[in-house]
N, C-alpha and C positions, 0 to 999 in steps of 0.2 A: 652683316652682309646685306646689300641692297635687295629689296624685294622686287618682284616682277610686277609690271602693270599689265593686267590681262583683261582689260575692259571690253575691247572689241572681240568679235569672233576670230579674226585673223590673229590678233595678239594672243588670244586664248590658245589657239592651236600651236603657236610657237612656244608658249609656255609649257604645253603638255609634254613635248619631247624631253624637256629638262626635268619634268616632274612626275611622269607617269610611274605608278607602281604596277608591276605586271605579275602574272601568275607564275608560281614555281610549283612544279608537279611533285617534287619530293620534299624532304625536310629542308628547312631554311639553309641556303648555301652559305659558305664562309664569306665574310665581308669583302675579302679581296677578289671575289670571283663573281659577285652578283651584278645585275643590271644597275648602273649608277656607281659602280666601284671605280677605283683608280685606273684600272686597265680597260674600262668600257669606252667604246667609241661608236658613233653611228652617223649615218647621213642618208638622206633621201633626195634624189635628183630626178628631174624630167629627162628621160633618155634622149629626146629629140633635141632639146635646146641646151641641156646642161644646167639649167636653172636649179639652184639649191633650194629645196622646200623646207628641210629641217636638218639640223646638224648639231652634234655634241662631240667635242674633242676630236673633230674630224681631221686635224693635222697633227695629232699626237702619234709618236712612233709606236707601232704594234707589230708583233710577230704574226706573219700571215698564215702559218700552218699550210694546209692543203689548198688554200686560196691561191697559193703560188702556182698551182697547176693551170690557172686561168691564163697566165703568161706563157706557160709551156704550150698550151693549146693555141694561143694567139700566133706564136711563131710557127706552129705546125700548119695552121690555116693559111698563113702567109706563103709558106713553102708549097702548099697544095695549089693555091691561087696562081703562083708564079710557075707552076709545073716543075718545080725542082724535086718533088716527090709525088707519088701517086697513092691512092687509097689502098691498092692491093700490093704495094711494095713491101718486101720483107724487112722487118726491123731486127737486126741481130741482137741477141741477149748476151751481154758480157757477164763475167763473174761479179763485177761491181754492181751491175743492175740487179742480178738475181739475189744478191745478198741484202737488198734493201729491207728495212723493217716493215712490218704490216702497217697499214692495209696493203695487200698485194694479191696478184693473181697466182703467185707461185711459179713464176717462170724459171726454167732451168737454164744454166749456162750452156751456151752454144746452140740453144733452141732459137726459134724465130716466131715472130708475131707480126701480123700485118699492121700497117699504119692505121687502118680503120679500127682494128681490134684494140690497138693501143688507145685511140681516142675514146672508144667505148669504155675501156677499162678505167680511164681517167674520170669521165663524167659520171659514171655509175658508182663503182667501188672505190674510186679515188686511189687507184693502184700505184704504189710508189715504185715498184719494179718496172712497170710499163712506162711511167714518167721518165725514169732514169734512162731506160733503153731508147726512148724516143728522143730525149735530149742528146744522147750520144750519137744517134743517127744524124741529127740536125747540126750539131756542133763539133763532132769529132771526139769530144770528151765532155763529161758533164761539167767540169770546171769551165771549159771554154763556152759551153752553152749558157751557163749562168752569167758569164760576162755579156753574152749576146742578149740575154733577157734584160739585164740592167740597162744596157745601151738602148734597147728598144723602149724600155719604160721611160727613160729620159726623153726620147724622141716623141713619145705620146703625151708628154707633159706630166709624168709621174715623178715629180722632182724630189720626193722623199722616200723613194723605194730603192732597195738594194737586194738583189737575189744572190744566193750562194749555191743553190741546187735547183733541180727541175721539179722536185716533189713537194717541198715544204717541210720535210723532216727537220727537226730542231737544229738551228744554227744560231749562235749568239749575234752574228753579224747580218742576219737576214731580217729586214725591216720593211714596213710599208705603213700606209695610213688609210683611214676610211675614205678620204677624198681621192687618193690615188687609185684605190680599188674601184671606186665609182667611175673614174676616168677610163680605166681598163675595161670595165663592163660595157660602157657606152661604145667603145671602139669594137669590142667583140660583136655587139649587136648590129652596129651601123656599118662596120667594114666587111663583115662576113655574114650577111643575113641568111644565106643557105646553110653554111656550116654551123651557125648558131643553133640551129634546130637540134643538133646532137645533145645539147644540154637538157633537153626535155625527154631524153630516152628513159623510159621507165625501167627497162631491164634488157639484158642480152645474155645469150647462152655461150658459156665458155667451158669447153671440155665436158659437155653434158650437164653442167651446173648452171642454174639460172642465177645471174648476178643482178640484184636489184639496186636501184638508185638510192643512195643515202639521203637524198634531199626530199624530206617529207612535205615541204611546201608545195611540191608539184601536185600532191593529192589534196592537201588541206586548204590551200588558198586559191579561190577562183581567179583565173587569169594568169597565175604564175606559170612560167615556162622555162626556167633556169635561174641561177647559174651554178653555185657551188657552195658546199659545206667545207668546214675545216676544224680540226681540233688538235692541240697539243697541250701538255701540262702548262707550258709557259703562256700560251695564247688564250686559253679558255676555248669556249665554243663559238665559232665564227660562222657567218652566213652572208652570202650575197644573193639577192633575189631580184629578178626582173618580172614584172607583171604587166599585162596589157588589158585595159578595160576602157570601153567607150572610145576607142581610138587613141587613148593616151597610154604611153608606156612609161613606167617608173622603174628606177633602180634603187634598191635599198641595201645598205651595208650595216651589219651588226657585228661588233667585235667584243670579245671578252665576257660572254655570258657564262653562267655557271652550269647550265645544262642545255640539252637540245630542246626540251619543252619550253624553258624560259626564253631561249633564243628565238624559237619559231613564233611564239605568241607575241613577243615584243616586235618582231619583224612585221607580223600581220597588222598590229596596231599602228605602226609607223606608216606602212603602206596605205592603210585606211585613211589616216590623217592626210597623207599626201594626195590621195585621190579626191578627198573632200576639198582640199585647197585648189585643186584643178577643176572643181565643179563636176566631178564624175560621181554619179550616185553610187552608194555603197549598199549592196545587198547583203544583209546579215546572214551568216552561215547557220545551218540548222544547229540548234542546241547551243548557240554561241552565247555565253553569258555576257551581260553588259559589264564592261570593265570598270572596276573601282579606281577612280583617279584622284590622286591627292596632289594639289599644287604646293610645291615647295620651292625654296630659294637656292638650291644647289644641285648641280648635276651629279654630285658625288654621294647623294643619298637617294634611296628609293624604297618605297613600300613594297613588300612582297605579299601578294594575295594568294592564298592556297585554297583551291577548290576541292570538292569531294573526290573527283576522279583521281586515281593514283598516277596514271601515265597516259599521254596521248598516243593515238595510233595503235592501241593494243600493246603498248610497251610494258608488258608485265611478264615477259620471259626473262630468264637469267641463264648464266653459264657458270659452271664451276671449273676453274682453271686447274686446280690441283691443291695438294696440301704440302706445306713446306716447313723446314726446320726452324726458320726464323720469320718474324713478322716482316722484316725488310724484304726478304726474298719473295714472300707471298704478295706484298704490295707491288713489287716490281713486276711480277708476272701478271697481276690483275691490271696494272697500268698498261702493259703491252697489249693485252686483250682488248682493253677499252679503246686504245688507239686504233686497233684493227677494225673495230665496229664503228668508231667515231660516234659512240652513243653510250648511254648507260652510266651507272655510278659504281665506283669501287666499294667492295665490302670485304673486309678482312676480319676473321674471327678465330679465336683459339678453340681447338678441339683436343680431346684426350684420346690417344690411340696407344693401347698396350701400356697404360700408365705413363705415357710420355706426351707432353704438350706439343702439338703441331699447329700450324697456322693455315687455315683454309682461305684460299683466294677466290673471290667471286666478282662477277659484274652483274648488277641487277638493273631492272628498268629498261630492258631491251625489247624491241619488236622481234617477231619470229625471224625475219630476214637478217636483222642485225646480229642476233644470236648465232645464226648459221655462219655469218661472215666472220665473227670473232673466233670461232673455234677451229676452223681448218688449219690455221697456222700454228696451232698449239696441241695438235693431236698427240705428239710424242710425250707431252706432259700430262696426258690423261684428261684433256678438256672434254666436258660433257655439256650438252644443252638440256636445260630443265624447263619443262612446260609450266605455264601459269596455273595458279590455283591448286592443281593436284600435286605440284612439285615433283612430277614424274619425269624421268629422263626421256627426251624425245627421240623417236626413231629417225634414222637418216635415210 
């Protein structure tokens, strides 16, 4: 395979995106899920001009997961702009919407939620029930709304994207690309500058519960002010981030990471490289280690560097979903809880209860907020939140 010529500074930066090995906060991820793997894609663009600064596999088809909600929100913002709906308008909740899998707000059939509450539910908790209900309001049915989403995507120039639902829940026919998601991000930012501010919402209160934003880049990366996280088993950990520094706004897309920590650190490095190319000074964050970088000749290989800290953002909480008669049942329950939190790693282990082997389902490596997010939808199964270090059950 031909090697890269990386003699100049600009050439070096372009080589870095294909070659960087980034930090993984947990044990080494499987080869099919890590940065540089077959399902990895990324791109960084200037939000104002659309100029591509860095890209890897940017036109390869990928499952969007909850990044789908960016298009749901785009159509909602269009309807608000055109006064077809209002922020305080009631959104009916159908049985179909209420039955969506987590992550969700727990909406009940025949209840109502306002348009603004739906938007807040999408940008913070990535609520699938709220997305479905909003889609039904705008399209009459979620199937019809998905057709509207795809047609709008084509009109925006997203030529490789097809939507099948409003939420991003798994569907084998739902596809996008990193480049298409960058196009959508630029339109959200430039077409709706006022409504775009919703993406930076740190939290909102829903039925006396504080719902925190899943996007940790808002706290960890200076200048970041949106857009969206996403995760399914098929897609891996996805992230779209926009950041503004020195009057320059960049949009980054990372698809197919093995963990939230890997994804976030990779995004930060890509944005740093992008700002450097735009001659915007980069202020190093406190306690930020200098990245170890290895120049290699293929985007399908990456060095994974493991630092001493176990998890970012205090992500050392865990949840115990329950104990099950089979390993498959335990793994399925843990996977559902992980989807609800859009974070953490699945752990399934055998335990002996009354001389009988059971399988304990857990999700580890969570922040406090993520742990609380993961458990409410599983209370009937005996889900409990476990504090870090002491391994004590947390009070609610």
